[in-house]
Residue, then its C-alpha position, 0 to 999 in steps of 0.5 A: x687100949x681096949x679091954x680085949x687087947x689087954x686080955x690078949x696081951x696078957x695071954x701072950x705074955x703068959x704063953x711066952x718063953x724064950x729060953x732054949x727049952x721052950x716049946x715051939x708055941x711059947x717060943x712063937x709067943x715070945x718072938x711076936x711079943x718081941x716084935x710088937x715091943x722092940x720091932x725085931x724081925x720075925x717070920x710072922x706066918x711061921x710064928x702064927x702057925x706054931x701058936x695054939x688056938x688061944x695064942x692065934x685068937x690073941x694075935x688076931x684080936x691084937x691085929x684087929x684092935x691095931x687095925x681099927x684104932x682101938x690100940x695103938x702100937x705105942x701102947x704095946x711098947 
């Protein structure tokens, strides 16, 4: 896993909250992490829109690293 992916994953984990009182952005980060780690279903576009700028950057970084082979899906689980 690339250092950039590690930082992006840390950012999402820091943001992620799955409890009922979580903000929509916190919940979106939690849902994206659940998808990456456990292959759960989600509406990716909806989750991405609900993230703030830092969360969006983290997701884009993960997707770029996955697409270029710097990070493998198995490393996210």
